[in-house]
N, C-alpha and C positions, 0 to 999 in steps of 0.2 A: 930395651923397654919393657919386654915382657917380665923380666926379673924385678925391675923397679916397680912396675905396677903390681906385681904379686905381693911384694913387701909392703907397699902402701895399703893394699886391700886388707892384708893380714894385721897390720897396725891399727887401722881404722876400720874395724868390722862394726859397721852401723847396724847390723842385724842384732848384735849383742846389746845395743843400747835400748833399755825399756825403762818406762817412766810410770810410776803409780799415778793414779788419777789427780791426788793432791799436787804431785810435782808437775804433772802437765799443767794443771790449773795455775800454779804459781808462775811457771815459765812463760805462759801464754797470756796470762790476765784474764782467762776464761774460767768461770766457776766450775766446781765438780758437778753441780746441778745441771748447768748448761752442757756440759761434756756428755753426762749421762742422757739428756734430751736429744743431742746430736746423734748419739750412738742408737737410740731408739728410733730416730727417724732414718738411720741407715747412712749418714753422711760421714761418720767415722766408724771404726771397729776397734774393740780391744783385742789383745792377743790372747789366744788360749794359754792357759797355765798348764805346765807340766808337773808343777809341784803341788804341795797340799795347800798352797795359799788361796785365798778367796778373792782378795784385792785385784781390781782391774789393773792391767798394765797396757801400756800403748808403745808402740815402735817409734822409732826416729822419724819415720815417714810420716806417721801420723801427728807427730810434733809439728812437723813442716806444714801439713794440711790445715791443722787447727791454727797456727800463726797466720796462714794466708786468710783463711776465712775470717779470723779476728780483724786483719788489716782491712778487708772489704767491708766487714760490718761497720767499722770505725769510719769508712769513708760513706757510709749511708746506704749501703746495699742491703737488701732484705736477706734473711738467712738462706733461703733457696737460691737467690741469685749470687750470695757470697760463695755458695758450695759450687755452684756452676762455674764461677770464675776461677775458683781454685782448682777444680777439676781440669778445666782448659789449660791453665798454667803447668799443672802437673803432666799433662800430656806433651806440652812443648819440651819440658824438662826431659822427658823420656827420650825424646829425638836427639837432644843434645847429649844426654848420656849414652845413648847408643853411638853417636859419632865418635865421642871421646874414647869409648871402650873398644871400638872395633875400627874407626876410621884412623886414628891417630897412630902412627907406626913408630914414633920415636923423636928424639932430638938429634940435631945434627949442627956442626960448626961449618958455616960457609963463608969463606973469606973474613974469618974473625968475628962473625956475627952468628948468634944463635938462631936456629931455624927449626920449625916444626916439620917433620915429615908427615904429609896429610895423606900419603898413599898414592896408588896408581891413578894417573890422569887418563892414560889409555895403555895399549900394549908396550908402548916403547918407553914412556915418561912417567916421572913421579912429580907430583906437585909439592914444592917446598914453600912454606910461609916464613920469610925472613923477619925477625923481631928485633929491630934495632932497640938501643937503650932509649932513644927519643925519636919521635917522628913516626910516620905512618908504616903500618906493616906492608910489606911488598911480597910479590910471589914470583916464584922462578920454576920453570920446568927443567928437570934435570933427566938425563938418561937413567933408567931404572938401576943399572948396576953402579953408577957413580952415586946416586942417592942412598942406595943400600951400604956402599962403602963408608960413606959419610957418617951415616947414622951408626954403623958398627964401630967406627973409630971413636965416636963421641960417647958411647955407651962403656967403652973399655976403661 
């Protein structure tokens, strides 16, 4: 899983994705004037430029935040409330990201079914989530050594 994760991160390096203010506005439906105002209020920030260019650029993370804020504004929230809502969602996403990047240990094949190795349940067991092609996800505890063996076999 570590090698696969590394390859995905190298392929999709979201830190390299930057957008000029006009591009961000076009993608989100928020005018450049609004974006400058939101930046002035501290709701979003532009990225520091290392080249000679003067134009504001924004990160992929800012694209997501602006999109969320626009969604909440369209639902009738005030600007401040929209920013609070988007910040709260951003915090929840951080927890999910942390789980995926540190908790997910890899994929395994258990009895012909794909499973996610969700890591140690306790000192002796690993929690596996079985993912059928259809139907509900089920969970199984396996001895740590067996779970690791199945995960290693699947990654080969």
